[in-house]
C-alpha positions in Angstrom: 18.0 22.9 -3.6 16.3 19.7 -4.3 18.1 16.6 -3.7 20.4 18.1 -0.6 20.2 17.1 3.1 21.3 19.6 5.6 24.8 19.5 7.0 25.0 16.1 8.9 22.2 14.0 7.8 23.5 10.5 6.4 24.3 10.2 2.6 21.8 8.5 0.5 24.4 5.2 0.6 24.1 4.9 4.4 20.0 5.1 4.1 19.9 2.6 1.4 21.8 0.6 3.5 20.3 0.9 6.4 17.3 0.1 4.5 18.5 -3.3 3.1 19.6 -3.9 6.8 16.3 -3.7 8.0 14.8 -5.9 4.5 16.8 -8.6 5.4 15.8 -8.6 9.4 12.2 -8.1 7.7 12.5 -11.8 5.4 14.3 -13.3 7.9 11.0 -12.3 10.5 9.1 -13.9 8.0 10.7 -16.5 7.4 10.7 -17.4 11.2 6.6 -17.2 11.1 6.7 -19.1 8.4 8.1 -21.7 10.0 6.4 -21.6 12.7 2.9 -21.6 10.8 4.0 -24.9 8.7 4.8 -26.6 12.4 1.6 -25.5 13.8 -0.4 -26.8 10.5 2.3 -30.0 10.7 0.5 -30.9 14.6 -2.5 -30.3 13.5 -2.6 -33.0 10.8 -3.2 -30.5 8.2 -0.2 -30.8 5.6 1.0 -27.5 4.2 2.0 -28.1 1.1 -1.6 -28.7 0.6 -3.2 -25.4 1.0 -3.3 -23.4 -1.8 
């Protein structure tokens, strides 16, 4: 049958919750990278707000 998992599989809601948590981690990591690149740019005398 389509849409039915094997017994013991996680529910769709559980899988979505896991994906949301992982996406939150990715967003946090991207924020960390942005802060790091901003700091490096400023240390080099570059204003990150003027870069397009």
